[in-house]
C-alpha positions as CSV (number, residue, x, y, z in Angstrom):
1,M,-0.3,-0.2,0.1
2,P,1.4,3.5,-0.8
3,A,2.5,5.6,2.1
4,V,-0.2,8.3,1.1
5,A,-3.1,5.9,1.4
6,R,-1.3,4.3,4.6
7,A,-1.7,7.7,5.7
8,A,-5.1,8.7,5.1
9,A,-6.2,5.8,6.4
10,V,-4.6,6.5,9.8
11,V,-5.9,10.4,10.0
12,P,-8.9,10.6,11.9
13,P,-11.8,12.5,10.5
14,V,-11.8,16.4,11.5
15,E,-14.9,17.9,13.2
16,P,-16.3,21.2,12.9
17,A,-14.9,24.2,14.5
18,G,-16.8,24.7,17.8
19,I,-18.2,21.1,18.3
20,R,-16.8,18.6,20.6
21,P,-17.8,14.9,19.2
22,G,-20.8,13.3,20.2
23,E,-22.6,16.9,20.7
24,A,-25.1,17.5,17.8
25,P,-24.5,20.9,16.2
26,A,-25.9,23.7,17.7
27,P,-29.6,25.5,16.0
28,R,-29.0,28.1,13.9
29,P,-29.7,31.4,15.5
30,T,-32.9,33.1,13.9
31,G,-33.6,36.8,13.7
32,P,-37.0,39.1,13.2
33,D,-36.9,38.4,9.2
34,D,-37.0,34.6,9.9
35,D,-39.8,34.4,12.4
36,A,-42.0,37.3,10.2
37,A,-41.4,34.2,7.2
38,A,-42.3,31.5,9.4
39,G,-45.6,33.2,10.6
40,G,-46.7,34.5,6.8
41,L,-46.3,30.7,6.1
42,R,-48.7,29.6,8.2
43,G,-51.1,32.3,8.1
44,A,-51.1,31.6,4.3
45,R,-51.9,28.1,5.3
46,S,-54.6,28.5,7.6
47,E,-56.0,30.9,5.1
48,L,-55.9,28.0,2.4
49,R,-57.8,25.7,4.4
50,R,-60.3,28.2,5.4
51,Q,-61.4,28.6,1.6
52,V,-61.1,24.6,1.5
53,R,-63.8,24.6,4.3
54,E,-65.9,27.6,2.5
55,R,-65.6,25.7,-1.1
56,R,-66.8,22.4,0.5
57,R,-69.7,23.9,2.4
58,L,-70.6,26.3,-0.7
59,R,-70.5,22.7,-2.5
60,M,-72.8,20.8,0.1
61,G,-75.4,23.4,0.3
62,I,-75.8,24.4,-4.1
63,L,-76.0,20.2,-3.9
64,A,-78.9,19.9,-1.1
65,L,-80.2,22.8,-2.9
66,V,-81.0,21.1,-6.1
67,S,-82.0,17.7,-4.4
68,L,-84.8,19.8,-2.7
69,V,-85.3,21.3,-6.0
70,L,-85.6,18.4,-7.7
71,L,-87.5,16.3,-5.0
72,G,-89.8,19.0,-4.6
73,A,-90.1,19.7,-8.6
74,V,-91.6,16.4,-9.7
75,P,-94.5,16.2,-6.6
76,L,-95.6,19.9,-7.8
77,Y,-95.5,19.8,-11.2
78,F,-97.5,16.3,-11.3
79,G,-99.7,18.0,-7.9
80,M,-100.7,21.2,-10.4
81,R,-101.3,18.8,-13.7
82,T,-104.0,17.1,-11.8
83,L,-105.7,20.2,-10.1
84,S,-105.6,21.6,-14.0
85,R,-106.4,18.5,-15.7
86,D,-109.3,17.3,-14.9
87,P,-109.1,13.0,-14.7
88,V,-112.1,12.6,-16.3
89,F,-111.1,13.9,-19.6
90,D,-107.9,11.8,-19.3
91,T,-110.6,9.0,-19.3
92,L,-112.2,10.3,-22.2
93,D,-109.0,10.2,-23.8
94,A,-108.4,6.3,-23.3
95,L,-111.6,5.3,-25.5
96,D,-111.1,2.8,-28.0
97,V,-112.2,4.8,-30.6
98,P,-110.3,4.9,-34.1
99,S,-108.6,8.5,-35.2
100,W,-111.4,9.1,-37.5
101,A,-113.6,9.5,-34.9
102,A,-112.0,12.1,-32.8
103,T,-110.0,14.3,-35.2
104,K,-111.0,17.5,-33.6
105,T,-111.5,18.1,-30.1
106,V,-112.5,21.1,-27.6
107,D,-112.9,20.8,-23.8
108,N,-114.8,22.6,-21.3
109,V,-115.4,22.5,-17.8
110,S,-117.3,24.5,-15.6
111,G,-117.9,24.1,-12.1
112,S,-116.0,23.1,-8.8
113,R,-114.6,19.5,-8.4
114,W,-115.9,19.2,-4.8
115,C,-119.5,20.7,-5.3
116,L,-118.5,23.7,-3.3
117,Q,-121.6,25.9,-4.9
118,D,-122.0,24.0,-8.6
119,C,-120.7,20.4,-9.3
120,R,-118.3,20.2,-12.3
121,L,-119.9,19.9,-15.4
122,R,-117.4,18.2,-17.7
123,E,-118.2,19.0,-21.7
124,R,-116.2,17.5,-25.1
125,A,-117.0,18.4,-28.5
126,V,-115.2,16.2,-31.4
127,E,-115.9,16.3,-34.8
128,S,-115.9,13.0,-36.9
129,E,-114.9,12.3,-40.4
130,Q,-117.5,9.5,-40.8
131,G,-121.4,9.7,-40.4
132,W,-123.3,10.1,-37.2
133,K,-124.6,6.2,-37.5
134,Q,-120.8,4.8,-38.1
135,T,-119.8,7.4,-35.1
136,V,-122.2,6.3,-32.6
137,T,-121.5,2.4,-33.5
138,V,-117.8,2.9,-32.5
139,Y,-118.3,5.6,-29.6
140,E,-120.9,3.2,-27.7
141,A,-118.7,0.2,-27.9
142,A,-115.8,2.0,-26.4
143,L,-117.9,3.8,-23.3
144,A,-119.5,-0.2,-22.8
145,K,-115.6,-1.5,-23.3
146,D,-114.4,1.3,-20.5
147,G,-117.0,0.4,-17.8
148,W,-119.8,2.4,-18.8
149,R,-123.3,0.9,-18.4
150,R,-126.4,2.1,-20.5
151,W,-128.7,4.1,-18.5
152,K,-132.0,4.3,-19.5
153,V,-133.7,7.2,-17.3
154,D,-136.5,9.7,-18.5
155,R,-135.1,13.3,-19.7
156,C,-133.0,11.4,-21.7
157,P,-132.8,13.7,-23.6
158,E,-135.0,16.4,-22.2
159,E,-136.3,17.3,-25.5
160,K,-136.6,15.2,-28.7
161,V,-133.3,15.9,-31.1
162,E,-131.9,14.7,-34.4
163,G,-129.3,11.5,-34.4
164,S,-128.8,9.6,-31.2
165,Y,-128.9,10.5,-28.0
166,T,-128.2,8.1,-25.1
167,C,-127.2,8.6,-21.5
168,W,-124.5,5.5,-19.3
169,R,-123.6,5.8,-15.9
170,R,-119.9,4.4,-13.9
171,D,-119.5,4.7,-10.2
172,E,-120.1,8.4,-9.3
173,L,-120.1,9.8,-12.8
174,T,-122.9,10.1,-15.6
175,L,-122.4,10.8,-19.3
176,D,-124.6,12.1,-21.8
177,L,-123.5,11.2,-25.8
178,W,-125.1,13.0,-28.3
179,V,-124.1,12.0,-32.2
180,R,-125.9,14.1,-35.3
181,D,-124.9,15.1,-38.4
182,P,-122.5,18.4,-38.5
183,A,-124.3,21.9,-39.2
184,C,-123.5,22.9,-42.9
185,T,-125.6,25.9,-42.5
186,P,-124.1,28.8,-40.3
187,P,-126.7,30.0,-38.0
188,P,-128.1,33.3,-38.9
189,V,-127.4,36.7,-37.1
190,D,-128.9,38.8,-35.3
191,G,-130.6,41.9,-37.9
192,E,-129.7,39.7,-40.8
193,P,-131.6,37.3,-42.3
194,A,-131.0,33.5,-42.5
195,P,-128.4,32.6,-45.2
196,S,-129.3,30.2,-48.2
197,A,-128.5,26.6,-48.8
198,P,-124.6,26.1,-50.0
199,P,-124.0,25.8,-53.1
200,A,-123.5,21.8,-54.4
201,P,-119.5,21.9,-54.1
202,A,-119.4,23.5,-50.6
203,A,-122.8,21.0,-49.5
204,A,-120.5,18.1,-50.6
205,T,-117.7,19.0,-48.1
206,C,-119.9,19.4,-45.4
207,T,-119.2,15.5,-44.3
208,G,-119.0,13.8,-41.2
209,S,-120.7,13.9,-37.6
210,L,-120.6,15.8,-34.3
211,V,-120.0,14.4,-31.1
212,S,-120.9,15.8,-27.6
213,V,-120.4,14.5,-24.2
214,K,-121.3,15.5,-21.5
215,V,-120.0,14.6,-17.6
216,R,-121.6,15.1,-14.5
217,N,-121.7,13.9,-10.8
218,A,-124.1,11.8,-10.1
219,I,-125.1,13.2,-6.8
220,D,-125.6,16.5,-9.2
221,D,-127.6,15.0,-11.8
222,E,-131.2,15.4,-11.0
223,R,-132.4,12.7,-12.9
224,T,-130.5,10.2,-10.1
225,G,-133.2,11.3,-7.6
226,P,-136.7,10.8,-7.1
227,T,-139.1,12.2,-9.5
228,P,-142.1,14.0,-7.9
229,T,-145.4,13.5,-7.4
230,T,-148.9,14.7,-6.6
231,D,-150.3,11.4,-5.5
232,P,-153.0,12.0,-3.0
233,S,-152.3,8.6,-2.0
234,L,-148.7,10.0,-0.8
235,T,-149.2,12.9,0.1
236,G,-152.4,13.0,1.9
237,E,-155.3,15.4,2.3
238,D,-154.7,18.9,3.0
239,P,-155.1,19.9,6.4
240,Y,-155.8,23.3,5.9
241,P,-159.0,24.5,4.9
242,T,-159.4,26.5,1.4
243,L,-159.2,29.9,2.4
244,T,-161.7,32.6,0.8
245,D,-161.2,35.9,-1.3
246,D,-162.3,37.9,2.1
247,P,-159.3,37.7,4.7
248,L,-161.7,38.8,7.0
249,G,-164.4,35.9,6.6
250,E,-167.7,36.5,7.2
251,P,-168.7,39.5,9.1
252,T,-169.7,38.6,12.8
253,P,-173.2,39.9,13.4
254,S,-174.0,42.5,15.8
255,P,-175.7,42.0,19.6
256,S,-179.0,43.3,19.1
């Protein structure tokens, strides 16, 4: 082994000045600038954590608000739809009639569903492409298939009309079905003569039929109640005597 290498192996390592063997190095002295830097670092970390917490709370609040809106919007939508749309019209829409028998539909509703003052009256006007005989056949079959039953009652209709007028009942509802030819001639206007019949080409286009449907609550249909009668066997004799024209009656004779 060379002499230089032997000398390097024998010479012990030199300790830094001021540090004894086995002692830890003394801490480096800090000044005001170092304290300020450390305080600023801690403040930045605290601010960052605060911003993260605020973002997390904001995100959770937005998610909760969206959940509440979605959970409340669906019932609100169906609730408003139920209040605005009478379910009886949905039943009429579900009738199994061909498309030619319901080319144009107009609905009208009046009264209260809960019969607060007047019970609800549902009216539907439908245009059909076929004549009234073909149209009434498909509508009566559809009503019977949907659970409606023919109701033979007086005043159905109130007076004789053209076409076919029938009455039906199902559960708590009554239904009037009137199918007739369309009114091709427009009605007269007040103060003007009635219009003449349309020419032949125009009359040829006036085809099809009209369908009118009226649905009422059975409790509001006067035809469901008993018919008033004046049979003496039911009413008995009148307990009140017949009054004369003179409200004072016969004069009382004065004493003589």
